[in-house]
N, C-alpha and C positions, 0 to 999 in steps of 0.2 A: 225454713220451709214457709212459703206464703200461707197465711191463714185464710180459710174459706169463709165467706160471708153469707152464703145462702143457707137456709134452714133445710136440712135433710130429714126425712121421716117426719114430716109435719104432723103435729098432734092437735087436732081441732079443739080438743077439750082444754088445751093450755093457752089458747089464743088470748082469752081475757086476762089470764094471769100474767102473760108476758107483755101486755100492752105498755105497762109502766116502764119496761126496760128499753123502749125504743131509743136508739142512739147510744146505748151503753158501750158498745164496742168501738165507737168512734174515738180516734185519738184526740186528746185535748189540743187546743190551739197552741202553737209554739209561742204565741204572744201572751199567753196566760201569765200574769204576774206570779201566781202560785207555783207554776211549773218552773219559771226562771229562778224563783227563790229556792226551790228544792235542790237545785244543782249548784248553787252559789257557795262561795267560801263563807266562813262564819261571820267575819266583819260585814260582808256585803249582805248576808241574811238579816243581820240586825238592822242595817239601814233600810233594807227592803221592807221588813216588817213595819218599820216606822212609816215608810211610804204608803204601804197598804192602809195603815190606820188613818193617814191623812186623807187618802182617797175616800175611805169610808166616811170620814168626817164631812167631806164635801157633799157626799150623798145625803147625809143626815141634815146638813144645813139647807140643801136644796129642797128636801122634802118638807122642811119646816116653813121655808119661805113661800113655797108654792101652795101647800095645803093648809098652812096656818098652824098646824100642830103635827107632831110626829107620833107614831104608835109608841106604846110603852116600850122602853128600852129592854133588850134581852142581853143576858150575859153570854159572852162568846169565849171559848177556850181554844186557842190556836196552837196546834202542835207543829213545831218547826221541823219538818222533814223526818228522816230516820225510819221510813216505812218500807224501804227496799223496793225492788222492782219485780218481786214475785207476784203470783196470782193472789186474789183477795184472801183466800184462806190462810196462806203463809204470811201475807203482809199483816194481818190482824195480830199475829203473835208478836209483832214488833212495836205495837203501840197500845197494848192492852192496858198498861198502867194509866195511860192518858184517857182511855175509854172509861175506866173505873173512877179515876179521880175527877173527871169532868162530871160524871153522874153525882158523885159525892158532893161536889161543889155547885150542883144545880145549874149547869151551863151547857151550851151547845158546842160540841167538839167540831172544829174545822181543821182539816188536814192540808198541809201544803202539798202541792201536786208532785206526782212521780208516776209516769206511765209504766205499766207492767210489761213483762216480756211476753205476755199473752195478748197484747194488742188492745188493751183498754187501760183506763186510769182508775185505780182503786179509790183514790181521794175524790175524783169527780163523782163516782157512784155514791160514796158515803156522805159527801158534803151536800148533795143536791137539795135535800129537803129543807136544810136549815141555813142556806146561804142568805135567805131574806133576813135572818136575824141580825146579820152583820150590818145591815143598812140602818139600824136603829140603835147603834152603840154610842154610849157616852164616852168619848175618847179621852176625857180628862181623868178617867179612872182606870187606866191600864196598869196591870201589875205583872211582875215577873214571878212565876211560881217558885223559882229557886230562892227568892228572897224570903219566902215564908216557910218553905218545906225543903230541908236539906236532902241532897240526892240519896244519901244512905238510908233515909227513913221511908222513901217512896215504896219500896218493895213490901215492907212489913205493913204499911198502912193500906196499900191496895189489897193485900191478902186479908187484912183484918176487916176492911169494909165488905169485901166479897163474902166473908164467912158469916155476915149478918149476926154477929154476936150480940150479947146484951148491952144495954146502954152504958153500963159501968165497966165494960171490957176496956182495957187500956188503949187499944187501937181505936175503938169507937170514940172514946173520950178525946183522943188526940185529933181525930178527924173532925169532931164537933168543934174543937177549939180552932182548928185550921179554918173551918168554914166561917167561924165568928170573926177571925182576924181578917179574912178576905171578903167579908160581906159587902164592903164598899166597892170592890173591884168589878167592873163591867166587862173588861177584857183581861183574860189571863193568858200569858205567854209561857209556853212550855218548850224548852229547848233540848229536852232529853232525846238522845239519838242512838242509844246503844242497848235497849232492852230487848229481851226475847223471853216470852212466857208461853209455855204450852198448856199450863193449867188455867184455872179461873174462867173457863168457857161458860160455866154455869151462871156467871154473872152477866153474860152478854145477850141472853135470849131477848129480853125486852128491847135493848138498844139496837140490836141487829134487825129485829122485826120492824122496829120503828123506822129505821133508815132504808131498808130495801124490801120490806114486806115479807111476812111469813106465808107459807102455802096454806090455803084454806082447807078446812076439813070437808071430805066428801062422804056421801052415804055409803054404808057397807054394801058390797055386792059380792055374794058368795060365789058367783059365777065368773067374777073377774078380780081375783086376788092379785094385786100388783106387787112386783118385786124389782127393786132397783139395785143393780150390782155395780160397784164402782171399782175401776182399775185405774190407778194413778197415771196421770200424764208423765211420760218419760220412762215408765216401767216397761221392760221388755221380757220376753220369755227367759226364765231362769235368773232374772235380775230384778225381782220385786223388792221395792224399798218402802212402799207405803200402801200396798194393796193386800187384800186377803189372798191367801194362797189358792191356786186353782183347785187343789185337793179339797180344801175346806169349802170353797164356793160350790163345788159339785156335790159335796155331801149335804150341804144345807138345802140346795135346790131339790135334791131327792127327798129330803124330809118334808119340804114344803109341798111337793107334788103328792107325796103319800098322804099328807094331811088334808089337802083341799081338792085333790084330783088333778091329774095332769092337764086336762082340757080347760081347767078353770084358773090356771096360773099364767099371768102375763108378765114376761121378763123383759126388762130394759137393761142393756149393758152400756154404761156410761164410761167412755174412754176418749179423752182428747187426743187427737192425732193417733187414732187407733192403730193397733198392730194386729193384722189378720192372723198371724201365727199364734197369738194369744187367744183370740176369739174362737178359733177352731177347737181349742181345748175345753171350752165351756160345754158341759153336758146338759143341754136343754134342747127339746125338740125344735123350738123356734124362739127368736128373740127380736127385739127392736134395738138397733144400734143408735145411740145418742152421741153424736159428734158433729154438731152443727157449725162449729166455728165461733159460736157465741158462748163463752165460758159461763157467764152469769145465767143465761137462759138454761143451759144444760145443768147447772147446779140445782136450779129449781125443778127441772125434770127429774133429777135424781131424788130430790127431797119428796116429790109428789108420788110416793108409793106407800102401800100398806106396810111393806117390809123393806128394809135396806140392809145390804151386806157390805160392810166397810172394813177398813183397817185404820192405821194411824195417820193417813193423809189429812192435812189441814183442810183441804177442799171438801172432803167427805164429812169431816167434823162440823164444818160450817153449814153444810146441807142438813145435817142432823138438827142443828139449832133452828133451822127454818121449817122443818118438816111438820106436817099435820099429825094428829093422833095416829099412833101405830107403833111398830117395833123396829128398832135398829139393832142389828147383831154385829158386834165388832170382833176382830180377830184376837185382840188382847185387851187387858185392863190397861188403859192408857190415860195419862193426866188430861188429855184433851176431852175425855168423856166423863171426867169426874163431876158428879152433881149436875148432870145435864138432862136428867129425866124431868121434863116439864112440858106444859102445854099438851098433855096427853101423850107425849112421845117418850117411850121407855127405851133404855139402853141396857143390853146384856152382852157380856163378853163370852167367847167360846169356853172360857174357864168355868162359867156358871151355867151355860146353855145346856138344855136338854130339849128333845122334841116337845116336851110338855109346854114349853114357852109358847109354842104356836097356838095352843088352846086359848091364849089371852088376846090374840090378834083381833078377833071380831069385837070383843069388848072394848079394846083400846080404840079401834077405828070409830066405834059408835060413841066415843066420848066417855067411856067408863072411868078414865083416870084424868080427865081434864083438870088443869090447875092453872 
């Protein structure tokens, strides 16, 4: 089905927030060296990475010859493919070790290109802010991560760093030693292509907000309590695989109306390629449908609510990481939401939820739990 490009149900309040996303839905140029590299065979990827580094070196030499001096070199961590063609939420599960290790090694992660099946390039979105760092790399100090860190140690070290244990924790000691051994490296090449991690999202808040921006906090308005309900792309009536059940959505919406007053609750239903048969089952007097054709804009529209109702969808979990202070209610306790209460955004599963949790919303939105 062809993707729509026009914004429906335009929200004036979001215009400033979405300005930075201009062009995110554009497909990358087929001439992009990173896109060609992603689809290439392993020997060709190695040669292509070398070619990219040579081109970057030319840029550095040029900047030095024209300007007389280059900016201070920055460390770049290049992840060679393996991010899949899913949407940004699912794709992140496929290179989470690289996100964490690049942070531990004080480097800027750059992803080789791979267009998603949703009509945009995850790597283009996440690379954009730090592509300038690659222009000032000392190419004589490129290192292969696998020469310093065996594959079988990556998982444990990533989890250890994510746990923020004490300095004498074995994983922290090993990470510190790895950083010492690689301190001379200005380019780190990471060829891992087969990881999938649904946990450790609690270590991604700062990284994601730096790359694509978190949603800013808004003043509390008791007469406009906003609720974002996510129904996963691809789910259909009777075949939910990543969405909260209709029964639970309706029960929670009733609780929210009872707490704040029906006329004071503003509901947004976020569903890419929406299914009218599902939407008709939602028990709410009125709602705003969010399905603009711009997945990233809609993700931030989902995040920009006082309360979010979600399940285990990676898209919704990523929106939770970007959300302003408020409450996210999840269908189950899921690894994607472990240790993700931060920036004033609290998560509670239905296993722990009672209507009393809604008493905290006003305090949360006003910054009562900012961290």
